[in-house]
C-alpha positions as CSV (number, residue, x, y, z in Angstrom):
1,X,-52.0,-29.9,96.8
2,X,-48.6,-30.8,95.7
3,X,-48.4,-33.0,92.5
4,X,-45.8,-35.6,91.7
5,X,-45.0,-36.4,88.2
6,X,-42.9,-39.3,87.0
7,X,-41.7,-39.0,83.4
8,X,-40.2,-42.0,81.5
9,X,-38.3,-40.2,78.7
10,X,-38.4,-41.6,75.3
11,X,-37.2,-40.7,71.7
12,X,-40.6,-40.5,70.5
13,X,-43.1,-41.1,73.2
14,X,-43.0,-40.2,77.0
15,X,-44.7,-41.9,79.6
16,X,-46.3,-39.8,82.2
17,X,-47.7,-40.5,85.7
18,X,-49.2,-37.9,88.0
19,X,-49.9,-38.5,91.7
20,X,-51.2,-36.2,94.4
21,X,-49.6,-36.0,97.8
22,X,-51.5,-39.0,99.1
23,X,-50.2,-41.4,96.5
24,X,-53.6,-41.2,94.3
25,X,-53.2,-41.5,90.5
26,X,-54.7,-38.5,88.8
27,X,-53.2,-38.9,85.4
28,X,-51.5,-41.4,83.4
29,X,-51.0,-41.1,79.6
30,X,-48.3,-41.0,76.8
31,X,-47.1,-37.8,75.4
32,X,-45.8,-37.7,71.9
33,X,-42.5,-36.1,71.0
34,X,-44.3,-33.3,69.3
35,X,-44.7,-29.4,70.2
36,X,-48.6,-29.9,70.2
37,X,-48.8,-32.8,72.6
38,X,-46.0,-31.6,74.9
39,X,-48.0,-28.1,75.1
40,X,-51.3,-29.9,75.8
41,X,-49.6,-32.1,78.8
42,X,-48.4,-28.8,80.1
43,X,-51.7,-27.3,80.1
44,X,-53.5,-30.3,81.6
45,X,-50.9,-30.4,84.3
46,X,-51.4,-26.6,85.0
47,X,-55.1,-27.3,85.5
48,X,-54.4,-30.0,88.0
49,X,-52.1,-27.8,90.0
50,X,-54.7,-24.8,89.9
51,X,-52.4,-22.6,87.8
52,X,-49.6,-22.7,90.5
53,X,-46.8,-24.8,89.0
54,X,-44.6,-24.3,92.0
55,X,-46.5,-27.1,93.6
56,X,-45.6,-29.5,90.8
57,X,-42.5,-31.7,91.3
58,X,-41.3,-33.8,88.5
59,X,-38.7,-36.6,88.3
60,X,-37.0,-38.4,85.4
61,X,-33.7,-40.3,84.7
62,X,-32.4,-37.6,82.0
63,X,-31.3,-34.6,83.5
64,X,-31.9,-32.7,80.0
65,X,-34.3,-32.9,77.3
66,X,-37.5,-31.2,76.0
67,X,-39.7,-32.4,78.9
68,X,-37.2,-31.0,81.3
69,X,-36.9,-27.6,79.8
70,X,-40.8,-27.3,79.4
71,X,-41.6,-27.9,83.0
72,X,-38.5,-25.8,84.4
73,X,-40.0,-22.9,81.9
74,X,-43.3,-23.0,83.7
75,X,-41.8,-22.9,87.3
76,X,-42.0,-26.5,88.2
77,X,-39.4,-28.3,90.3
78,X,-37.6,-30.9,88.3
79,X,-35.4,-33.7,89.7
80,X,-33.4,-36.4,88.3
81,X,-32.5,-39.9,89.3
82,X,-29.7,-42.2,88.7
83,X,-31.1,-45.4,86.7
84,X,-29.4,-47.8,89.0
85,X,-31.4,-46.1,91.9
86,X,-34.5,-46.3,89.7
87,X,-33.9,-50.0,89.3
88,X,-33.9,-50.5,93.1
89,X,-37.2,-48.6,93.6
90,X,-38.7,-50.7,90.8
91,X,-38.2,-53.8,93.0
92,X,-40.4,-52.5,95.5
93,X,-43.5,-52.9,93.1
94,X,-42.3,-55.7,91.0
95,X,-40.0,-58.4,92.5
96,X,-40.4,-60.3,89.3
97,X,-38.1,-58.1,87.2
98,X,-41.0,-56.7,85.0
99,X,-40.4,-53.5,83.3
100,X,-42.4,-51.0,81.0
101,X,-42.7,-47.4,80.5
102,X,-45.8,-47.0,82.5
103,X,-44.3,-48.7,85.4
104,X,-41.2,-46.7,85.2
105,X,-43.2,-43.4,85.3
106,X,-45.4,-44.6,88.2
107,X,-42.1,-45.7,90.2
108,X,-40.5,-42.2,89.5
109,X,-43.6,-40.2,90.7
110,X,-44.1,-42.5,93.8
111,X,-40.5,-42.6,94.9
112,X,-40.1,-38.8,94.4
113,X,-43.1,-38.6,96.9
114,X,-41.5,-40.9,99.5
115,X,-37.7,-40.5,99.0
116,X,-37.5,-37.1,97.5
117,X,-34.3,-36.5,99.2
118,X,-32.4,-39.0,97.1
119,X,-33.3,-37.1,93.9
120,X,-31.0,-34.4,92.5
121,X,-32.6,-30.8,91.6
122,X,-32.2,-29.7,87.8
123,X,-31.6,-26.2,86.9
124,X,-30.9,-24.8,83.3
125,X,-27.7,-22.7,83.2
126,X,-27.5,-19.3,81.3
127,X,-27.2,-19.3,77.4
128,X,-23.5,-18.7,77.5
129,X,-22.7,-21.9,79.7
130,X,-24.8,-23.8,77.4
131,X,-23.1,-22.7,74.6
132,X,-19.7,-23.3,76.3
133,X,-21.0,-26.9,77.1
134,X,-21.9,-27.3,73.2
135,X,-18.4,-26.3,72.1
136,X,-16.7,-28.6,74.8
137,X,-18.6,-31.5,73.6
138,X,-18.1,-30.7,70.0
139,X,-14.4,-30.6,70.8
140,X,-14.3,-34.2,72.1
141,X,-16.2,-35.5,69.2
142,X,-13.7,-33.8,66.7
143,X,-10.9,-35.2,69.0
144,X,-12.2,-38.5,68.6
145,X,-12.4,-38.2,64.9
146,X,-8.9,-36.8,64.7
147,X,-7.3,-39.8,66.5
148,X,-9.6,-42.5,64.6
149,X,-8.8,-41.0,61.1
150,X,-5.1,-40.6,62.0
151,X,-4.9,-44.3,63.2
152,X,-6.3,-45.4,59.9
153,X,-3.8,-43.0,58.0
154,X,-1.0,-44.4,59.9
155,X,-1.9,-48.0,59.1
156,X,-1.9,-47.5,55.5
157,X,1.5,-45.6,55.6
158,X,2.8,-48.5,57.8
159,X,2.3,-50.7,54.7
160,X,4.7,-49.1,52.3
161,X,6.0,-45.8,53.7
162,X,7.1,-46.1,57.5
163,X,9.9,-43.5,57.0
164,X,7.1,-40.9,56.6
165,X,5.6,-41.9,60.0
166,X,8.9,-41.4,61.8
167,X,9.1,-37.9,61.2
168,X,6.3,-36.8,63.8
169,X,2.8,-37.2,65.1
170,X,0.5,-37.7,62.6
171,X,-2.6,-36.9,64.8
172,X,-1.5,-33.2,65.2
173,X,1.2,-32.0,62.9
174,X,-0.5,-30.6,59.6
175,X,3.0,-30.0,58.0
176,X,3.4,-33.9,57.6
177,X,0.1,-33.8,55.7
178,X,1.6,-31.1,53.3
179,X,4.7,-33.2,53.1
180,X,2.6,-36.4,52.0
181,X,0.8,-34.4,49.2
182,X,4.4,-33.4,47.9
183,X,5.6,-37.1,48.1
184,X,2.9,-39.4,48.5
185,X,5.2,-42.5,47.6
186,X,8.8,-43.5,48.2
187,X,9.4,-43.0,44.3
188,X,7.9,-39.5,44.7
189,X,10.1,-38.9,47.7
190,X,13.3,-39.7,45.7
191,X,12.7,-36.7,43.5
192,X,11.8,-34.3,46.2
193,X,13.9,-31.3,46.0
194,X,15.5,-29.5,49.0
195,X,13.8,-26.3,48.3
196,X,10.1,-28.0,48.3
197,X,10.8,-29.5,51.8
198,X,12.0,-26.1,53.0
199,X,9.0,-24.2,51.7
200,X,7.0,-26.6,53.6
201,X,8.8,-26.2,56.9
202,X,8.5,-22.5,56.6
203,X,4.9,-22.4,55.9
204,X,3.9,-24.3,59.0
205,X,7.0,-22.6,61.0
206,X,8.8,-25.9,61.8
207,X,12.3,-25.6,63.4
208,X,12.8,-28.5,65.2
209,X,14.1,-30.3,62.2
210,X,16.0,-29.2,59.0
211,X,14.8,-29.9,55.5
212,X,18.0,-31.8,54.9
213,X,17.1,-34.0,57.5
214,X,13.5,-34.5,56.3
215,X,14.9,-35.4,52.9
216,X,17.3,-37.9,54.3
217,X,14.5,-39.5,56.2
218,X,12.1,-39.8,53.1
219,X,15.0,-41.2,51.0
220,X,15.7,-44.2,52.8
221,X,15.5,-47.5,51.4
222,X,11.7,-48.4,50.9
223,X,10.1,-51.5,51.8
224,X,10.1,-54.2,49.1
225,X,6.3,-54.3,48.6
226,X,4.3,-56.1,45.6
227,X,3.4,-53.9,42.5
228,X,0.8,-51.8,42.9
229,X,0.6,-51.7,46.8
230,X,2.2,-48.4,47.3
231,X,-0.2,-46.8,44.7
232,X,-3.3,-48.4,46.4
233,X,-2.3,-47.6,49.9
234,X,-1.4,-43.9,48.6
235,X,-4.7,-43.7,47.3
236,X,-6.5,-44.6,50.5
237,X,-4.3,-42.0,52.4
238,X,-5.4,-39.4,50.0
239,X,-9.1,-40.1,50.6
240,X,-8.4,-40.0,54.3
241,X,-6.4,-37.0,54.5
242,X,-9.1,-34.3,53.7
243,X,-11.2,-35.7,56.4
244,X,-8.6,-35.6,59.0
245,X,-7.8,-32.1,57.8
246,X,-11.5,-30.9,58.5
247,X,-11.9,-32.7,61.8
248,X,-8.5,-30.9,62.9
249,X,-10.0,-27.7,61.8
250,X,-13.2,-28.1,63.5
251,X,-11.2,-29.1,66.7
252,X,-9.4,-26.0,66.4
253,X,-12.3,-23.8,65.8
254,X,-14.0,-25.5,69.1
255,X,-10.7,-24.7,71.2
256,X,-10.7,-20.9,70.1
257,X,-14.5,-20.5,70.9
258,X,-14.0,-22.3,74.5
259,X,-11.1,-19.8,75.1
260,X,-13.0,-16.8,73.9
261,X,-15.9,-17.6,76.2
262,X,-13.7,-18.4,79.3
263,X,-12.0,-15.0,78.7
264,X,-15.5,-13.3,78.4
265,X,-16.6,-14.9,81.6
266,X,-13.3,-14.0,83.5
267,X,-14.0,-10.0,82.5
268,X,-17.6,-10.3,83.8
269,X,-16.7,-10.0,87.5
270,X,-20.2,-8.2,88.1
271,X,-22.4,-10.9,86.6
272,X,-25.1,-12.6,88.9
273,X,-24.0,-16.0,87.6
274,X,-21.4,-17.4,89.9
275,X,-19.7,-19.3,87.1
276,X,-18.6,-16.2,85.4
277,X,-16.6,-15.1,88.2
278,X,-15.4,-18.6,89.1
279,X,-13.9,-19.2,85.5
280,X,-10.7,-16.8,86.3
281,X,-10.4,-18.4,89.7
282,X,-10.5,-22.1,88.3
283,X,-8.1,-21.4,85.4
284,X,-5.6,-19.9,87.9
285,X,-5.0,-23.6,89.4
286,X,-2.1,-25.6,87.8
287,X,-3.0,-28.3,85.4
288,X,-6.5,-26.6,84.4
289,X,-6.4,-25.8,80.8
290,X,-9.1,-24.6,78.4
291,X,-10.8,-27.8,77.6
292,X,-10.5,-29.1,81.3
293,X,-11.7,-25.9,82.8
294,X,-14.9,-25.9,80.3
295,X,-15.7,-29.3,81.3
296,X,-15.5,-28.6,85.1
297,X,-17.7,-25.3,84.5
298,X,-20.3,-27.1,82.7
299,X,-20.6,-30.4,84.2
300,X,-19.9,-29.4,88.1
301,X,-21.8,-26.2,87.8
302,X,-24.1,-26.8,90.8
303,X,-21.3,-28.4,92.9
304,X,-18.9,-25.4,92.3
305,X,-21.4,-23.1,93.0
306,X,-22.0,-24.7,96.3
307,X,-18.3,-24.9,97.1
308,X,-19.2,-28.6,98.4
309,X,-15.8,-30.4,98.4
310,X,-17.1,-33.7,99.4
311,X,-19.9,-33.7,96.5
312,X,-17.3,-32.4,94.0
313,X,-14.7,-35.3,94.9
314,X,-17.7,-38.1,94.6
315,X,-18.7,-36.5,91.3
316,X,-15.4,-36.4,89.9
317,X,-14.7,-40.1,91.1
318,X,-11.8,-39.2,93.3
319,X,-13.5,-40.2,96.6
320,X,-13.1,-44.1,97.0
321,X,-15.7,-46.5,97.9
322,X,-15.3,-48.9,100.8
323,X,-17.2,-52.4,101.4
324,X,-17.0,-53.5,105.0
325,X,-18.9,-56.6,106.6
326,X,-18.3,-58.5,109.7
327,X,-17.7,-55.6,112.0
328,X,-15.6,-52.6,112.4
329,X,-12.5,-54.5,113.3
330,X,-12.1,-55.7,109.9
331,X,-10.4,-53.7,107.3
332,X,-12.7,-52.2,104.7
333,X,-12.2,-53.1,101.1
334,X,-11.3,-50.0,99.2
335,X,-11.8,-49.6,95.4
336,X,-12.2,-47.0,92.8
337,X,-15.4,-45.3,92.4
338,X,-17.3,-46.0,89.2
339,X,-20.5,-44.1,89.8
340,X,-19.5,-40.5,89.0
341,X,-19.6,-38.0,86.1
342,X,-17.2,-39.8,83.7
343,X,-16.5,-36.7,81.5
344,X,-15.5,-34.8,84.8
345,X,-13.7,-37.6,86.0
346,X,-11.4,-37.7,82.9
347,X,-11.0,-33.9,82.8
348,X,-9.9,-34.0,86.5
349,X,-7.4,-36.8,85.7
350,X,-5.8,-34.9,82.9
351,X,-5.6,-31.8,85.2
352,X,-3.8,-33.9,87.8
353,X,-1.5,-35.3,85.1
354,X,-0.4,-31.7,83.9
355,X,0.0,-30.4,87.2
356,X,2.6,-33.2,87.9
357,X,4.6,-31.8,85.2
358,X,4.4,-28.2,86.2
359,X,3.8,-27.6,89.7
360,X,6.6,-28.7,92.3
361,X,4.2,-29.2,95.4
362,X,2.2,-31.6,93.2
363,X,5.4,-33.4,92.1
364,X,6.5,-33.9,95.7
365,X,3.1,-35.3,96.8
366,X,3.1,-37.6,94.2
367,X,6.7,-39.1,94.9
368,X,5.4,-39.6,98.6
369,X,2.5,-41.3,97.5
370,X,4.4,-43.8,95.2
371,X,6.9,-44.3,98.0
372,X,4.1,-45.7,100.0
373,X,3.4,-48.3,97.5
374,X,0.6,-46.8,95.6
375,X,-0.2,-47.4,91.9
376,X,0.1,-44.4,89.5
377,X,-3.6,-44.0,89.2
378,X,-4.2,-44.1,92.9
379,X,-1.4,-41.6,93.5
380,X,-2.9,-39.3,90.9
381,X,-6.2,-39.5,92.4
382,X,-4.5,-38.7,95.8
383,X,-2.9,-35.7,94.1
384,X,-6.3,-34.7,92.6
385,X,-8.1,-34.9,96.3
386,X,-5.6,-32.5,97.5
387,X,-6.1,-30.1,94.4
388,X,-9.9,-30.3,94.9
389,X,-9.5,-29.1,98.5
390,X,-7.1,-26.2,97.1
391,X,-9.8,-25.3,94.5
392,X,-12.6,-25.1,96.7
393,X,-10.6,-22.9,99.1
394,X,-9.8,-20.7,96.1
395,X,-13.5,-20.4,95.2
396,X,-14.5,-19.5,98.8
397,X,-11.9,-16.9,99.2
398,X,-12.7,-15.4,95.9
399,X,-9.0,-14.9,95.1
400,X,-6.8,-16.6,92.3
401,X,-4.4,-19.5,93.1
402,X,-1.3,-18.4,94.7
403,X,1.3,-21.2,95.4
404,X,3.1,-19.1,97.9
405,X,0.2,-19.0,100.4
406,X,-0.4,-22.8,100.4
407,X,0.7,-24.1,103.7
408,X,3.5,-26.3,104.0
409,X,2.8,-30.1,105.2
410,X,4.9,-32.6,106.7
411,X,6.2,-35.3,104.3
412,X,4.1,-38.3,104.2
413,X,6.1,-41.2,106.0
414,X,6.9,-44.2,103.5
């Protein structure tokens, strides 16, 4: 007998409903988010399945979590569903809009029994890919912190010290932070020696600007501010700066660890995990760097393993969505896809943007699309669509990307 399990995941309590293959309710309970309760539920489910967990199919909205991992470890089949689809399935049983955890658990189990083809199977990646995903997400968190703290710092400097902001990008240039520590106010900058500035530039290996130019910039006429404003703003900057330095170091460490893992994947050509062999192929394409490659390997793992071009373009938000009513004679309304993996969509967008700067073929394609009247965003998605096709071809052939082997295409007419 096949069992269908619906789980409404919660931070403290999980609502569970178990149906048989005829739709009869066998179990309905709440499972506390504790080890004893989860183990007790797994044992009860194993008894209902006759110790054959391969006949158990479980469904939930979240594709990760303790319930997912606990069931997968027992050999059960676990699936996930988009929350919008669950909302549509809920209307089958309650058109009034009622919603509670028990109802959601029952709807998940019932719809899995009747519409299982709409669910996505879940599998746990190996330990190295899970580690790569953790470093990748930590990198994004650290990047957001760097941007937020640098913006706060810039607002304070703009109050009394704009000449320091004009020297470079405060988000990612640590030598400017050392310069602020040496001269936190315009009064201190007037006394700054040329040798001190030169030592800072040499310590951070800055060659694009000379020490004399830096000192001239700092010693420009300061803004006329009220008494105490400069000291108060400098104090706030000195409080923000250590946090910015820590976030920047964390981001750099995440980048180093991601690069190290990707290099180890590229060397493991005999690994049974396809993603280890695919890492070097993926990074050979133009525009895919360390962070973008890590996002693609972790977020599109199953799709890349299947070499499914259509699923990949939908998952990345590249495939448009069309709406047409009133017969096929009318032109459909085409709009940007919103139902996708947003982290993957952002990674592919940056991949296309970088490829526009480095790959002549991509640049030519972008110019042709713009000549047809497409906006920048639409043209970038068109470029990405072709790059995704090239990516899938590279993975299928199991050979690194070679621009000389790409077939020539006729220009797109304007």
